[in-house]
N, C-alpha and C positions, 0 to 999 in steps of 0.2 A: 331794112328791116331787122329786128333784133332777132337773136338766137333764141332756142327753145332749151329750158332747163329740164333734163330727164333725171328722175330719181329712179335708180335701176337696182331692182333686188336680185343679188346675185345667188341666193339661197343659203344653206346652211354650211358649206365648205366644201363639198364634193364638186368639182366643175361640171361634172355630168349632169348634176340636178339644176344647173342654170336653165332658164327658158330660152327658146330659141330669139324670142324678141329681144331679150337681155343682151345675147351675144351678137345680134345684128347691130342694135344700137351702139354697144360698145365699140364694136369693130369700125363703125362709121363716123363716131363722133371726133371732131378736130380737137376737142378739149376734154380730157377725162380729168376727175378730181375724185379723191378718196381721202379717207381719214386713217389715221394710225397712231400706235402708241410710239413715242420717242425711241428710236434705235431699232423698230421692229418694222417689218415690210408691210403690215396690215393684211388682215384676213381677207377682206373684200378684194385687195389688189391681188393677192395671190390666187384666189379663185379666178380671178378675171383675166391673169395675165396672157393666156393664151389666145385671147381675143382682141387684144389691144393692138392698135395700129402703130408702126413705127415712127408714122408721121404726126401722132397725136401730141399735143402739149400736157403734161402731167402737171396737175396741181396737187401737191401734197399737203395735208394739214396734220400736224402733229398735235394730239391733245395736250393740254396745259397738265392735266391729272387723268389718271386712270383708276387703278386700285390701289395707288400710293396716297391717296388723301380721302378720308372718310367722307361721305356723302354730307354729313350734318356738318362737317368744318365751315366755319363764317367764310373762308377763302373760295369755297368750291364753287357755289352759284355764280358771283360775280365773275370769277375767272372764265369759266365756261360761257357766259353771256357774251363777255368780250372777245372769246376766241370764235364763235359763231358769228358774231357781227364782223369781224374781220374776214373770215372765209365768204361770208355774203357778199361783202363789198368786192373781193377779188373775183368772185365769180360774175356778179353783176357787171363788172367791167368787161368781161368776154362776152357775155351776152349783148350788151350795148354795142358791142363792136360787130355784131351779127354772127358770132359763133354759137354753135350748139355746145351744150355742156353735159356731160353724162356723170353723175355723182354715183359712185359705186357704193353699195350699201349691203352688209351682211344680211341674211334673211330677208325679210320684206322691210321695204322702206317706211311703212306705216306702222310697224309693229316694233316699238322700241328701237326705232332706227334713227341714226344720226341725222340722216337726211331730213327729217321732219323738222328740224330747226331751221335748216336754210328754206325749206318749204314756207314756213311761218313769216320768214322775212321777205321772200321774193316772189312769192305766187301772186300778189297783187299788182306788181308792176311788170311781170313776165309770163310768158306762156310756159306752162309745166305740164309734163307728162310723167304719171308714175307708173313704173312696170312691176308689177307684183313679184314676189319671189317665195319660195318656199321657206317657212319660217324654221328657225333652229331646233324649236321644240317637236315640230312636225319630224324633222329629219332623225331626231335623237330617238323618239319613241318607236320610229320605223326600225331603225338599226337595233334597238333593243328587243324587236319583235313583241312589244307590249301593246295590245288594244287598250285604249284610254277609257272611252266613253261607251255605254252600251244603253240602248232604251232610253229612259227619261234622265240618266246620269247628268249632273251639272259639273261641268269643268270649271275651275277657278284658276287664275293665273296671279301668281304673287311675285313680289322682288324680295330677294333676300335682305335688302337694306330696311325693310319694316322692323319695327320692335318684335321681340319674341312674344309679347303677349298679342300683338295684332295677328301675327302669324297663326298663333294657337286658336284665336277668335275665328278667323277665317277657315283654316283647316277644319273646324269642329261643324261648319254648316254646309261644306261641299262634299261632293262625292268623289270627285277625281281633283288632282291639283297638280301644277306644274310652278316649281319654285326657281325662278331664274337669277341672274347675277350673284351666284354663290360666293365666289371668291374667297375673301377673309371672313365670310359669315358663316362658314360651314358648322362650326360648333353651335351656333345660335339656331341654325335651322334644324340640326338634330335634336337638339333640346326641345324646340317647338313641335316637332312631328312626334317625340316620344310623349310629351304632354297631351298631344291631341290623340293619341292611341293609333298612329298609322305608320310607325317607324318600320314596322316588319314589311310593309307594302312597298316601302320607298326605295326608288333605284336611281343611283347615283351615275349621270352619263356625262363625261368630259371630251371636249372636242368631237361630238358626235359627227359621223359621216367623213371625218378627217383621217388622213394616215395614222395618225397617232392616238386615235379615239381610245376611250377606256369606259368600260361599262361594268359596274358591279352594285351589289345590295349596299345601301347606304350604312346598314348596321355593321357591315364589315369593311368599311372603308375609314382610314384613320383620320385624324383631325388635322393633318398636314395641310398647308394652305393650297387651295385648289385655284386653277386659272378662271380668268373672266368667261370664258366661254365653257362652262360647266353648269349643269342644271340638275334639279332632282325631280323625278316623276312619281306620282302617286296615283295608281290607276283606280278606276272605279270598279266597285264589285256587284254593281244591280244589272239587270237586264239579260243575265245569262239564260240561254234556251238550249 
């Protein structure tokens, strides 16, 4: 029999926010795979490390690019496609040998999670089970003590890689917003929020739920580069009772 591929959401960064099911699967998996930036331990790995078995084989996959290359660069998509192809082949080898493989994923695997690209490649030929996790944005707005939507408020989620005009257009028609993948795009995000008239409500959260988290009003935050694990929250204003 072939093994089962598990996409395991480990949550937003605080190990205590990982589900019992995630911890159980990680502890029992003979093979644990994870993604990381070159030279870094990897946030998902750091979150799950207390549950890893010493007997498990570890498959580490270093991204070819993270924030060091703009998404619009012609090299970006081909490099990532080849990267996920390679990771899929290596994981499929373990599955075909009968070993279960747990892929660690920050937040929830199906919400901007890297695991999705393995799922696309492997789910038709192998058994797959996805373990949901608390999303990064949920962890951030909880740590900020910020209720996001009330009553009939509509929440929209944007990526900061969108153009400034697209961000403005989206922000003008929603009640509450989350802007993810801020990184080098912070000045553009600030400009879009200002044009959309919601900069005063915007809150910047960096590494939410982690030991070095940082929470402040965006209008008071400088344009210094922010890490990948940073997002902006814009709460809704409707439905107050």
